[in-house]
N, C-alpha and C positions, 0 to 999 in steps of 0.2 A: 469573433467574426461579426461584422456589421450586418444587420438584417434589414429587409424591407419593412416599411410600416405604412398603415393606411393614412391617406391624405384626402381632402375633398377633391372630387374629379373636376369641379368647376364652381361657378358662381350660382347661387340660388337665393330666391327671396320668397318669404311666406308671411302672411299677415294673420294676426289673431286679434280678438277684441275681448277686453275684460272690463265690465261695468262702464261701457262707453269710451274707455281709453283704447286707442289703436296701438298695437305693437307690431311694427314691421321688422321682421328678423331677416338679416342677410348673412350668408356665409360665403367666404372667399378663401382660396388657397393663398398662403403667404409664406415667403422664406426669408424675408428681411424686414427690419423695422421701417425702412422707407416704403415698402409695399403696403404695410399697415397704414402709414400716414396717407398714402395716396387714396386708399379705399375710404378712409375716414373723411378726407376732404371731399370726395365724391358724394358721400352720404350727406354731408352738410350742404353741398350744392343742390342735391336732389330734394332735400327736405329742410329748407331754410327756416320754416315756421315750426318745426318740431320742438317740443318742450325739452326733450332729453335725447341724446344719442349715446347710449351706453355700450360698452364693448369689452371683450376679453380675447386674448389670443395665446396660442402656444406654438413655438417654433422648435422643431426637432422631434426626436422620438418621444411618443407618449410614455409617461412614467419617468422619463429622465430628460425632459425638455431642456434645450439649451437656453431658452428664454421664454418667459411667460409674463403677461401683465394684464391689468384690468382697470376699468374706469367707470365710476358711478355717474359721472357727468351731472352732478347736482342732486341726484336722488340721495336719500339718507344712506349714510355709509354702510356698505355691506349688503344692500338690498338689490343691487343690479349687476355690477361687474362680477362679484364673487359667485352668485348663482349661475351666471352664464359660463364662467370658467369651470365650475363644478360639473356642468353638463358636458362641456368639451372633454374634460378629463374622464368622465364616466363613459364617453363614446369611444375612448381609446383611439383618438385621431391626432395626428401631428400636423404641423405647418398649416394651421387653421386660425382664421379670424372670424368671430361672430359679432355683428353689430345689431343692437336692437334700438330702433327709432320709435320713440313714444310721442303720440299726440294725446294730451290730457283731455279726458272726457267730462271733467267737472265733478267726478266722484272720487274722493280719496280712497286709496286701497289699503292704507296702513302698511307697516313694515312687512308683516307676514304675507299680505296680499301682493305686495311688490315682488318679494322673493319668488312667490309662486308664479306670478305673471311673467317675470323675466326668464325664469327657468323654463317655463312652458313655451315661451316664444323661441328660446334657443333650441329646445327639444324639437319643436315643430319643424325647424329648418334642417337641423342636423340629422334627424331621422329620415329625411327625404333626399338629402344630397347624395349623389353617387360617390363611390369610393374608388380611388386610384391607389397605386402603391408607389411610394417613394423608393427609388432604388439608390443605394449608396453609390457615390461617384468619386472619382479621383480627379483632382484638378491638375492640369499640366500646362506648362508654358512652352510655346514654340517660337522659333525664329526661322523664317524661310524666305525664299524668293517670291516675287509676285506671281510667277507661273504656277507655284505650288498651291495657291489659295483655292482654286477650283477643285482639284483633286481632294483637298482637305474637306471642303464643304460637302462634297459628294460622300466621302467616307463617313462624316458625321451623320448625314441624312440616313444612310443605309444602316448604320450601327447604333442609332439612338444616342449619339453623343451631342453635346450642345456647344456651339461656338459662343462662349460667354462674352468675349471682347476681342476686338481686332484693331490694331493701330498700324498706320502706314508711315514709314520713314524711308531711310535708305534701303531697308528690307521690311518685311511684314512680321509683326509680332502678334501672336494669338494666344488667348487663354481658352483652353478646351476642357469641358467637364465630361469625362469618359466614364460610362458605367463600369463599376469594379470588375465585372466579369468580362469586359472587353479590353481591359488594360493591356494584356499581352498582345492582342491583335493590333492595338493602336501603336505600341512600341515597334512592332514588326513593320507597320505601315510607314512610320517615321524613318526607320532605318533603310527601308527599301527606297524611299524618296530622298534620303540623305538630309533629313530635317534635323535641326538642332533642337532637342527637347529636354525638358527637366521636369521633375515632379515637384509640385508645390507642397511645402511641408506645413 
């Protein structure tokens, strides 16, 4: 049985200072590599003068993440991305990206100092961010008439489903992410409205 798992409830930023170097830590919820890329681009736009923007993320369930990655962005290997990822894993949180933006203060920290500083920055933001719960969902594809779109949107709003994609042609095609515990109700809705539906495998 798929279970819920904790994810960040939203975006948060915290700043720490170590020997005159500024460490700005940001946490954001992510579910795809494209979202990771978008957040990193934003960090580079917001802080074009930063010496380093190091990061780590994991997507999926903590402990068995579907995907995880890290980047030291020019810091000595293993002194930035890995400590950030270690903190993420210790927090037992999934679908999470942590970026740490560093402004060098003129005093070298050494490898041990860097590990402590990056881990501390990640800890500062992860310990304060709210937690939400990722609910397992079932992806379904629908084909329907134009008049059926509004009732579908209404059903999704009321039942916590997400209309992930919609395309218009001779008919309307939609991809809907339905919470696992609402799948039966959604199938009943589709059948009542005579909608053509299929489960994504």
